[in-house]
mmCIF file of the N, C-alpha and C atoms, coordinates in Angstrom:
data_MODEL
# 
_entry.id   MODEL 
# 
loop_
_atom_site.group_PDB 
_atom_site.id 
_atom_site.type_symbol 
_atom_site.label_atom_id 
_atom_site.label_alt_id 
_atom_site.label_comp_id 
_atom_site.label_asym_id 
_atom_site.label_entity_id 
_atom_site.label_seq_id 
_atom_site.pdbx_PDB_ins_code 
_atom_site.Cartn_x 
_atom_site.Cartn_y 
_atom_site.Cartn_z 
_atom_site.occupancy 
_atom_site.B_iso_or_equiv 
_atom_site.pdbx_formal_charge 
_atom_site.auth_seq_id 
_atom_site.auth_comp_id 
_atom_site.auth_asym_id 
_atom_site.auth_atom_id 
_atom_site.pdbx_PDB_model_num 
ATOM 1   N N  . MET A 1 1  ? 81.795  -188.228 175.923 1.00 0.00 ? 1  MET A N  1 
ATOM 2   C CA . MET A 1 1  ? 82.575  -189.160 176.720 1.00 0.00 ? 1  MET A CA 1 
ATOM 3   C C  . MET A 1 1  ? 82.643  -188.624 178.149 1.00 0.00 ? 1  MET A C  1 
ATOM 4   N N  . ASN A 1 2  ? 82.005  -189.291 179.108 1.00 0.00 ? 2  ASN A N  1 
ATOM 5   C CA . ASN A 1 2  ? 81.935  -188.817 180.480 1.00 0.00 ? 2  ASN A CA 1 
ATOM 6   C C  . ASN A 1 2  ? 82.529  -189.864 181.416 1.00 0.00 ? 2  ASN A C  1 
ATOM 7   N N  . HIS A 1 3  ? 83.721  -189.620 181.930 1.00 0.00 ? 3  HIS A N  1 
ATOM 8   C CA . HIS A 1 3  ? 84.416  -190.543 182.818 1.00 0.00 ? 3  HIS A CA 1 
ATOM 9   C C  . HIS A 1 3  ? 84.365  -189.983 184.228 1.00 0.00 ? 3  HIS A C  1 
ATOM 10  N N  . ASN A 1 4  ? 83.649  -190.681 185.101 1.00 0.00 ? 4  ASN A N  1 
ATOM 11  C CA . ASN A 1 4  ? 83.543  -190.252 186.497 1.00 0.00 ? 4  ASN A CA 1 
ATOM 12  C C  . ASN A 1 4  ? 83.089  -188.801 186.626 1.00 0.00 ? 4  ASN A C  1 
ATOM 13  N N  . LYS A 1 5  ? 82.190  -188.389 185.755 1.00 0.00 ? 5  LYS A N  1 
ATOM 14  C CA . LYS A 1 5  ? 81.596  -187.048 185.762 1.00 0.00 ? 5  LYS A CA 1 
ATOM 15  C C  . LYS A 1 5  ? 82.633  -185.936 185.617 1.00 0.00 ? 5  LYS A C  1 
ATOM 16  N N  . LYS A 1 6  ? 83.770  -186.212 184.998 1.00 0.00 ? 6  LYS A N  1 
ATOM 17  C CA . LYS A 1 6  ? 84.781  -185.196 184.724 1.00 0.00 ? 6  LYS A CA 1 
ATOM 18  C C  . LYS A 1 6  ? 84.654  -184.766 183.273 1.00 0.00 ? 6  LYS A C  1 
ATOM 19  N N  . ASN A 1 7  ? 84.981  -183.515 183.013 1.00 0.00 ? 7  ASN A N  1 
ATOM 20  C CA . ASN A 1 7  ? 84.963  -182.986 181.664 1.00 0.00 ? 7  ASN A CA 1 
ATOM 21  C C  . ASN A 1 7  ? 86.338  -183.247 181.047 1.00 0.00 ? 7  ASN A C  1 
ATOM 22  N N  . LEU A 1 8  ? 86.429  -184.278 180.205 1.00 0.00 ? 8  LEU A N  1 
ATOM 23  C CA . LEU A 1 8  ? 87.705  -184.691 179.635 1.00 0.00 ? 8  LEU A CA 1 
ATOM 24  C C  . LEU A 1 8  ? 87.752  -184.417 178.136 1.00 0.00 ? 8  LEU A C  1 
ATOM 25  N N  . THR A 1 9  ? 88.953  -184.143 177.633 1.00 0.00 ? 9  THR A N  1 
ATOM 26  C CA . THR A 1 9  ? 89.146  -184.024 176.198 1.00 0.00 ? 9  THR A CA 1 
ATOM 27  C C  . THR A 1 9  ? 89.170  -185.419 175.591 1.00 0.00 ? 9  THR A C  1 
ATOM 28  N N  . SER A 1 10 ? 89.246  -185.483 174.270 1.00 0.00 ? 10 SER A N  1 
ATOM 29  C CA . SER A 1 10 ? 89.258  -186.789 173.594 1.00 0.00 ? 10 SER A CA 1 
ATOM 30  C C  . SER A 1 10 ? 90.481  -187.636 173.960 1.00 0.00 ? 10 SER A C  1 
ATOM 31  N N  . VAL A 1 11 ? 91.562  -187.004 174.433 1.00 0.00 ? 11 VAL A N  1 
ATOM 32  C CA . VAL A 1 11 ? 92.755  -187.766 174.828 1.00 0.00 ? 11 VAL A CA 1 
ATOM 33  C C  . VAL A 1 11 ? 92.831  -187.975 176.340 1.00 0.00 ? 11 VAL A C  1 
ATOM 34  N N  . GLY A 1 12 ? 91.791  -187.537 177.063 1.00 0.00 ? 12 GLY A N  1 
ATOM 35  C CA . GLY A 1 12 ? 91.722  -187.819 178.496 1.00 0.00 ? 12 GLY A CA 1 
ATOM 36  C C  . GLY A 1 12 ? 92.187  -186.711 179.415 1.00 0.00 ? 12 GLY A C  1 
ATOM 37  N N  . THR A 1 13 ? 92.454  -185.512 178.905 1.00 0.00 ? 13 THR A N  1 
ATOM 38  C CA . THR A 1 13 ? 92.891  -184.408 179.745 1.00 0.00 ? 13 THR A CA 1 
ATOM 39  C C  . THR A 1 13 ? 91.698  -183.851 180.519 1.00 0.00 ? 13 THR A C  1 
ATOM 40  N N  . ASP A 1 14 ? 91.851  -183.687 181.822 1.00 0.00 ? 14 ASP A N  1 
ATOM 41  C CA . ASP A 1 14 ? 90.802  -183.123 182.672 1.00 0.00 ? 14 ASP A CA 1 
ATOM 42  C C  . ASP A 1 14 ? 90.818  -181.596 182.513 1.00 0.00 ? 14 ASP A C  1 
ATOM 43  N N  . ILE A 1 15 ? 89.845  -181.070 181.803 1.00 0.00 ? 15 ILE A N  1 
ATOM 44  C CA . ILE A 1 15 ? 89.800  -179.640 181.469 1.00 0.00 ? 15 ILE A CA 1 
ATOM 45  C C  . ILE A 1 15 ? 89.735  -178.773 182.723 1.00 0.00 ? 15 ILE A C  1 
ATOM 46  N N  . GLU A 1 16 ? 88.924  -179.157 183.686 1.00 0.00 ? 16 GLU A N  1 
ATOM 47  C CA . GLU A 1 16 ? 88.793  -178.355 184.911 1.00 0.00 ? 16 GLU A CA 1 
ATOM 48  C C  . GLU A 1 16 ? 90.097  -178.327 185.705 1.00 0.00 ? 16 GLU A C  1 
ATOM 49  N N  . GLU A 1 17 ? 90.815  -179.428 185.717 1.00 0.00 ? 17 GLU A N  1 
ATOM 50  C CA . GLU A 1 17 ? 92.107  -179.476 186.406 1.00 0.00 ? 17 GLU A CA 1 
ATOM 51  C C  . GLU A 1 17 ? 93.108  -178.547 185.724 1.00 0.00 ? 17 GLU A C  1 
ATOM 52  N N  . VAL A 1 18 ? 93.128  -178.525 184.413 1.00 0.00 ? 18 VAL A N  1 
ATOM 53  C CA . VAL A 1 18 ? 94.028  -177.641 183.673 1.00 0.00 ? 18 VAL A CA 1 
ATOM 54  C C  . VAL A 1 18 ? 93.685  -176.180 183.986 1.00 0.00 ? 18 VAL A C  1 
ATOM 55  N N  . LYS A 1 19 ? 92.402  -175.839 183.988 1.00 0.00 ? 19 LYS A N  1 
ATOM 56  C CA . LYS A 1 19 ? 91.993  -174.465 184.313 1.00 0.00 ? 19 LYS A CA 1 
ATOM 57  C C  . LYS A 1 19 ? 92.411  -174.092 185.729 1.00 0.00 ? 19 LYS A C  1 
ATOM 58  N N  . ARG A 1 20 ? 92.245  -175.021 186.681 1.00 0.00 ? 20 ARG A N  1 
ATOM 59  C CA . ARG A 1 20 ? 92.624  -174.752 188.065 1.00 0.00 ? 20 ARG A CA 1 
ATOM 60  C C  . ARG A 1 20 ? 94.135  -174.516 188.175 1.00 0.00 ? 20 ARG A C  1 
ATOM 61  N N  . LEU A 1 21 ? 94.913  -175.366 187.538 1.00 0.00 ? 21 LEU A N  1 
ATOM 62  C CA . LEU A 1 21 ? 96.369  -175.216 187.586 1.00 0.00 ? 21 LEU A CA 1 
ATOM 63  C C  . LEU A 1 21 ? 96.824  -173.919 186.918 1.00 0.00 ? 21 LEU A C  1 
ATOM 64  N N  . ASN A 1 22 ? 96.198  -173.552 185.806 1.00 0.00 ? 22 ASN A N  1 
ATOM 65  C CA . ASN A 1 22 ? 96.541  -172.302 185.133 1.00 0.00 ? 22 ASN A CA 1 
ATOM 66  C C  . ASN A 1 22 ? 96.258  -171.100 186.019 1.00 0.00 ? 22 ASN A C  1 
ATOM 67  N N  . ALA A 1 23 ? 95.136  -171.128 186.738 1.00 0.00 ? 23 ALA A N  1 
ATOM 68  C CA . ALA A 1 23 ? 94.769  -170.019 187.613 1.00 0.00 ? 23 ALA A CA 1 
ATOM 69  C C  . ALA A 1 23 ? 95.771  -169.840 188.753 1.00 0.00 ? 23 ALA A C  1 
ATOM 70  N N  . GLU A 1 24 ? 96.418  -170.923 189.162 1.00 0.00 ? 24 GLU A N  1 
ATOM 71  C CA . GLU A 1 24 ? 97.382  -170.882 190.263 1.00 0.00 ? 24 GLU A CA 1 
ATOM 72  C C  . GLU A 1 24 ? 98.816  -170.632 189.801 1.00 0.00 ? 24 GLU A C  1 
ATOM 73  N N  . SER A 1 25 ? 99.039  -170.521 188.501 1.00 0.00 ? 25 SER A N  1 
ATOM 74  C CA . SER A 1 25 ? 100.403 -170.522 187.997 1.00 0.00 ? 25 SER A CA 1 
ATOM 75  C C  . SER A 1 25 ? 101.083 -169.159 187.969 1.00 0.00 ? 25 SER A C  1 
ATOM 76  N N  . GLY A 1 26 ? 100.409 -168.100 188.328 1.00 0.00 ? 26 GLY A N  1 
ATOM 77  C CA . GLY A 1 26 ? 101.025 -166.782 188.328 1.00 0.00 ? 26 GLY A CA 1 
ATOM 78  C C  . GLY A 1 26 ? 100.469 -165.918 187.219 1.00 0.00 ? 26 GLY A C  1 
ATOM 79  N N  . LEU A 1 27 ? 101.203 -164.904 186.851 1.00 0.00 ? 27 LEU A N  1 
ATOM 80  C CA . LEU A 1 27 ? 100.744 -163.969 185.832 1.00 0.00 ? 27 LEU A CA 1 
ATOM 81  C C  . LEU A 1 27 ? 100.713 -164.613 184.454 1.00 0.00 ? 27 LEU A C  1 
ATOM 82  N N  . SER A 1 28 ? 99.706  -164.239 183.674 1.00 0.00 ? 28 SER A N  1 
ATOM 83  C CA . SER A 1 28 ? 99.650  -164.714 182.300 1.00 0.00 ? 28 SER A CA 1 
ATOM 84  C C  . SER A 1 28 ? 100.592 -163.867 181.449 1.00 0.00 ? 28 SER A C  1 
ATOM 85  N N  . TYR A 1 29 ? 100.830 -164.307 180.257 1.00 0.00 ? 29 TYR A N  1 
ATOM 86  C CA . TYR A 1 29 ? 101.680 -163.566 179.322 1.00 0.00 ? 29 TYR A CA 1 
ATOM 87  C C  . TYR A 1 29 ? 101.134 -162.151 179.126 1.00 0.00 ? 29 TYR A C  1 
ATOM 88  N N  . ASN A 1 30 ? 99.827  -162.025 178.917 1.00 0.00 ? 30 ASN A N  1 
ATOM 89  C CA . ASN A 1 30 ? 99.232  -160.701 178.704 1.00 0.00 ? 30 ASN A CA 1 
ATOM 90  C C  . ASN A 1 30 ? 99.288  -159.841 179.957 1.00 0.00 ? 30 ASN A C  1 
ATOM 91  N N  . GLU A 1 31 ? 99.151  -160.435 181.142 1.00 0.00 ? 31 GLU A N  1 
ATOM 92  C CA . GLU A 1 31 ? 99.272  -159.674 182.387 1.00 0.00 ? 31 GLU A CA 1 
ATOM 93  C C  . GLU A 1 31 ? 100.690 -159.128 182.547 1.00 0.00 ? 31 GLU A C  1 
ATOM 94  N N  . VAL A 1 32 ? 101.688 -159.912 182.192 1.00 0.00 ? 32 VAL A N  1 
ATOM 95  C CA . VAL A 1 32 ? 103.079 -159.447 182.269 1.00 0.00 ? 32 VAL A CA 1 
ATOM 96  C C  . VAL A 1 32 ? 103.304 -158.303 181.283 1.00 0.00 ? 32 VAL A C  1 
ATOM 97  N N  . LYS A 1 33 ? 102.805 -158.454 180.061 1.00 0.00 ? 33 LYS A N  1 
ATOM 98  C CA . LYS A 1 33 ? 102.959 -157.376 179.065 1.00 0.00 ? 33 LYS A CA 1 
ATOM 99  C C  . LYS A 1 33 ? 102.322 -156.087 179.564 1.00 0.00 ? 33 LYS A C  1 
ATOM 100 N N  . GLU A 1 34 ? 101.123 -156.184 180.138 1.00 0.00 ? 34 GLU A N  1 
ATOM 101 C CA . GLU A 1 34 ? 100.439 -154.989 180.637 1.00 0.00 ? 34 GLU A CA 1 
ATOM 102 C C  . GLU A 1 34 ? 101.203 -154.368 181.800 1.00 0.00 ? 34 GLU A C  1 
ATOM 103 N N  . LEU A 1 35 ? 101.690 -155.184 182.714 1.00 0.00 ? 35 LEU A N  1 
ATOM 104 C CA . LEU A 1 35 ? 102.466 -154.688 183.844 1.00 0.00 ? 35 LEU A CA 1 
ATOM 105 C C  . LEU A 1 35 ? 103.718 -153.964 183.367 1.00 0.00 ? 35 LEU A C  1 
ATOM 106 N N  . LEU A 1 36 ? 104.429 -154.563 182.430 1.00 0.00 ? 36 LEU A N  1 
ATOM 107 C CA . LEU A 1 36 ? 105.634 -153.927 181.909 1.00 0.00 ? 36 LEU A CA 1 
ATOM 108 C C  . LEU A 1 36 ? 105.310 -152.619 181.198 1.00 0.00 ? 36 LEU A C  1 
ATOM 109 N N  . ALA A 1 37 ? 104.204 -152.585 180.471 1.00 0.00 ? 37 ALA A N  1 
ATOM 110 C CA . ALA A 1 37 ? 103.811 -151.355 179.776 1.00 0.00 ? 37 ALA A CA 1 
ATOM 111 C C  . ALA A 1 37 ? 103.487 -150.251 180.778 1.00 0.00 ? 37 ALA A C  1 
ATOM 112 N N  . LYS A 1 38 ? 102.842 -150.603 181.880 1.00 0.00 ? 38 LYS A N  1 
ATOM 113 C CA . LYS A 1 38 ? 102.460 -149.607 182.890 1.00 0.00 ? 38 LYS A CA 1 
ATOM 114 C C  . LYS A 1 38 ? 103.644 -149.105 183.698 1.00 0.00 ? 38 LYS A C  1 
ATOM 115 N N  . THR A 1 39 ? 104.663 -149.953 183.889 1.00 0.00 ? 39 THR A N  1 
ATOM 116 C CA . THR A 1 39 ? 105.790 -149.573 184.741 1.00 0.00 ? 39 THR A CA 1 
ATOM 117 C C  . THR A 1 39 ? 107.007 -149.134 183.946 1.00 0.00 ? 39 THR A C  1 
ATOM 118 N N  . GLY A 1 40 ? 106.951 -149.279 182.651 1.00 0.00 ? 40 GLY A N  1 
ATOM 119 C CA . GLY A 1 40 ? 108.096 -148.927 181.821 1.00 0.00 ? 40 GLY A CA 1 
ATOM 120 C C  . GLY A 1 40 ? 109.068 -150.085 181.673 1.00 0.00 ? 40 GLY A C  1 
ATOM 121 N N  . GLY A 1 41 ? 108.901 -151.130 182.457 1.00 0.00 ? 41 GLY A N  1 
ATOM 122 C CA . GLY A 1 41 ? 109.726 -152.321 182.336 1.00 0.00 ? 41 GLY A CA 1 
ATOM 123 C C  . GLY A 1 41 ? 111.200 -152.099 182.602 1.00 0.00 ? 41 GLY A C  1 
ATOM 124 N N  . LYS A 1 42 ? 111.535 -151.155 183.454 1.00 0.00 ? 42 LYS A N  1 
ATOM 125 C CA . LYS A 1 42 ? 112.953 -150.848 183.706 1.00 0.00 ? 42 LYS A CA 1 
ATOM 126 C C  . LYS A 1 42 ? 113.428 -151.476 185.001 1.00 0.00 ? 42 LYS A C  1 
ATOM 127 N N  . GLY A 1 43 ? 114.567 -152.109 184.946 1.00 0.00 ? 43 GLY A N  1 
ATOM 128 C CA . GLY A 1 43 ? 115.219 -152.625 186.143 1.00 0.00 ? 43 GLY A CA 1 
ATOM 129 C C  . GLY A 1 43 ? 114.502 -153.781 186.808 1.00 0.00 ? 43 GLY A C  1 
ATOM 130 N N  . PRO A 1 44 ? 115.067 -154.970 186.747 1.00 0.00 ? 44 PRO A N  1 
ATOM 131 C CA . PRO A 1 44 ? 114.431 -156.135 187.352 1.00 0.00 ? 44 PRO A CA 1 
ATOM 132 C C  . PRO A 1 44 ? 114.332 -156.068 188.873 1.00 0.00 ? 44 PRO A C  1 
ATOM 133 N N  . ALA A 1 45 ? 115.103 -155.203 189.514 1.00 0.00 ? 45 ALA A N  1 
ATOM 134 C CA . ALA A 1 45 ? 115.063 -155.122 190.977 1.00 0.00 ? 45 ALA A CA 1 
ATOM 135 C C  . ALA A 1 45 ? 113.679 -154.722 191.480 1.00 0.00 ? 45 ALA A C  1 
ATOM 136 N N  . MET A 1 46 ? 112.916 -153.979 190.661 1.00 0.00 ? 46 MET A N  1 
ATOM 137 C CA . MET A 1 46 ? 111.588 -153.543 191.101 1.00 0.00 ? 46 MET A CA 1 
ATOM 138 C C  . MET A 1 46 ? 110.637 -154.723 191.285 1.00 0.00 ? 46 MET A C  1 
ATOM 139 N N  . TYR A 1 47 ? 110.972 -155.886 190.726 1.00 0.00 ? 47 TYR A N  1 
ATOM 140 C CA . TYR A 1 47 ? 110.106 -157.055 190.824 1.00 0.00 ? 47 TYR A CA 1 
ATOM 141 C C  . TYR A 1 47 ? 110.618 -158.085 191.822 1.00 0.00 ? 47 TYR A C  1 
ATOM 142 N N  . SER A 1 48 ? 111.707 -157.804 192.503 1.00 0.00 ? 48 SER A N  1 
ATOM 143 C CA . SER A 1 48 ? 112.359 -158.823 193.317 1.00 0.00 ? 48 SER A CA 1 
ATOM 144 C C  . SER A 1 48 ? 111.488 -159.353 194.445 1.00 0.00 ? 48 SER A C  1 
ATOM 145 N N  . ASP A 1 49 ? 110.638 -158.526 195.032 1.00 0.00 ? 49 ASP A N  1 
ATOM 146 C CA . ASP A 1 49 ? 109.775 -159.030 196.101 1.00 0.00 ? 49 ASP A CA 1 
ATOM 147 C C  . ASP A 1 49 ? 108.304 -158.687 195.828 1.00 0.00 ? 49 ASP A C  1 
ATOM 148 N N  . THR A 1 50 ? 107.918 -158.852 194.577 1.00 0.00 ? 50 THR A N  1 
ATOM 149 C CA . THR A 1 50 ? 106.551 -158.580 194.157 1.00 0.00 ? 50 THR A CA 1 
ATOM 150 C C  . THR A 1 50 ? 105.682 -159.816 194.375 1.00 0.00 ? 50 THR A C  1 
ATOM 151 N N  . TYR A 1 51 ? 104.487 -159.593 194.891 1.00 0.00 ? 51 TYR A N  1 
ATOM 152 C CA . TYR A 1 51 ? 103.529 -160.677 195.079 1.00 0.00 ? 51 TYR A CA 1 
ATOM 153 C C  . TYR A 1 51 ? 102.586 -160.707 193.881 1.00 0.00 ? 51 TYR A C  1 
ATOM 154 N N  . VAL A 1 52 ? 102.460 -161.858 193.255 1.00 0.00 ? 52 VAL A N  1 
ATOM 155 C CA . VAL A 1 52 ? 101.671 -162.030 192.039 1.00 0.00 ? 52 VAL A CA 1 
ATOM 156 C C  . VAL A 1 52 ? 100.239 -161.551 192.236 1.00 0.00 ? 52 VAL A C  1 
ATOM 157 N N  . GLU A 1 53 ? 99.609  -161.922 193.332 1.00 0.00 ? 53 GLU A N  1 
ATOM 158 C CA . GLU A 1 53 ? 98.206  -161.541 193.551 1.00 0.00 ? 53 GLU A CA 1 
ATOM 159 C C  . GLU A 1 53 ? 98.053  -160.025 193.669 1.00 0.00 ? 53 GLU A C  1 
ATOM 160 N N  . ASP A 1 54 ? 99.032  -159.335 194.260 1.00 0.00 ? 54 ASP A N  1 
ATOM 161 C CA . ASP A 1 54 ? 98.985  -157.873 194.337 1.00 0.00 ? 54 ASP A CA 1 
ATOM 162 C C  . ASP A 1 54 ? 99.015  -157.259 192.949 1.00 0.00 ? 54 ASP A C  1 
ATOM 163 N N  . ILE A 1 55 ? 99.872  -157.772 192.084 1.00 0.00 ? 55 ILE A N  1 
ATOM 164 C CA . ILE A 1 55 ? 99.973  -157.268 190.719 1.00 0.00 ? 55 ILE A CA 1 
ATOM 165 C C  . ILE A 1 55 ? 98.688  -157.533 189.954 1.00 0.00 ? 55 ILE A C  1 
ATOM 166 N N  . LYS A 1 56 ? 98.132  -158.739 190.108 1.00 0.00 ? 56 LYS A N  1 
ATOM 167 C CA . LYS A 1 56 ? 96.876  -159.059 189.421 1.00 0.00 ? 56 LYS A CA 1 
ATOM 168 C C  . LYS A 1 56 ? 95.777  -158.080 189.834 1.00 0.00 ? 56 LYS A C  1 
ATOM 169 N N  . ARG A 1 57 ? 95.690  -157.774 191.138 1.00 0.00 ? 57 ARG A N  1 
ATOM 170 C CA . ARG A 1 57 ? 94.661  -156.832 191.598 1.00 0.00 ? 57 ARG A CA 1 
ATOM 171 C C  . ARG A 1 57 ? 94.894  -155.449 191.014 1.00 0.00 ? 57 ARG A C  1 
ATOM 172 N N  . LYS A 1 58 ? 96.147  -155.030 190.910 1.00 0.00 ? 58 LYS A N  1 
ATOM 173 C CA . LYS A 1 58 ? 96.461  -153.696 190.409 1.00 0.00 ? 58 LYS A CA 1 
ATOM 174 C C  . LYS A 1 58 ? 96.133  -153.528 188.937 1.00 0.00 ? 58 LYS A C  1 
ATOM 175 N N  . ILE A 1 59 ? 96.273  -154.591 188.136 1.00 0.00 ? 59 ILE A N  1 
ATOM 176 C CA . ILE A 1 59 ? 96.051  -154.438 186.698 1.00 0.00 ? 59 ILE A CA 1 
ATOM 177 C C  . ILE A 1 59 ? 94.632  -154.780 186.280 1.00 0.00 ? 59 ILE A C  1 
ATOM 178 N N  . GLN A 1 60 ? 93.797  -155.271 187.190 1.00 0.00 ? 60 GLN A N  1 
ATOM 179 C CA . GLN A 1 60 ? 92.411  -155.542 186.859 1.00 0.00 ? 60 GLN A CA 1 
ATOM 180 C C  . GLN A 1 60 ? 91.653  -154.220 186.803 1.00 0.00 ? 60 GLN A C  1 
ATOM 181 N N  . PRO A 1 61 ? 90.637  -154.126 185.942 1.00 0.00 ? 61 PRO A N  1 
ATOM 182 C CA . PRO A 1 61 ? 89.802  -152.909 185.894 1.00 0.00 ? 61 PRO A CA 1 
ATOM 183 C C  . PRO A 1 61 ? 89.255  -152.606 187.292 1.00 0.00 ? 61 PRO A C  1 
ATOM 184 N N  . GLY A 1 62 ? 89.406  -151.367 187.723 1.00 0.00 ? 62 GLY A N  1 
ATOM 185 C CA . GLY A 1 62 ? 88.930  -150.960 189.041 1.00 0.00 ? 62 GLY A CA 1 
ATOM 186 C C  . GLY A 1 62 ? 89.877  -151.344 190.156 1.00 0.00 ? 62 GLY A C  1 
ATOM 187 N N  . GLY A 1 63 ? 91.058  -151.877 189.832 1.00 0.00 ? 63 GLY A N  1 
ATOM 188 C CA . GLY A 1 63 ? 92.022  -152.298 190.854 1.00 0.00 ? 63 GLY A CA 1 
ATOM 189 C C  . GLY A 1 63 ? 92.746  -151.107 191.462 1.00 0.00 ? 63 GLY A C  1 
ATOM 190 N N  . VAL A 1 64 ? 93.595  -151.384 192.423 1.00 0.00 ? 64 VAL A N  1 
ATOM 191 C CA . VAL A 1 64 ? 94.386  -150.351 193.096 1.00 0.00 ? 64 VAL A CA 1 
ATOM 192 C C  . VAL A 1 64 ? 95.340  -149.726 192.094 1.00 0.00 ? 64 VAL A C  1 
ATOM 193 N N  . LYS A 1 65 ? 95.462  -148.449 192.097 1.00 0.00 ? 65 LYS A N  1 
ATOM 194 C CA . LYS A 1 65 ? 96.375  -147.740 191.184 1.00 0.00 ? 65 LYS A CA 1 
ATOM 195 C C  . LYS A 1 65 ? 97.649  -147.369 191.888 1.00 0.00 ? 65 LYS A C  1 
# 
């Protein structure tokens, strides 16, 4: 089923749009778990002015330590 050359599910969901929105939505559940494991997860104040993209770069293989 090809509507206007978009990749749609059987109920009409635009798969590429969902992927794009997910990529822009912030940290994934697994990224948060990894971040908390690396930092000890103590005290919410440490996250008060954290930038999501900085955290993503830090937890990626080869990222800033």
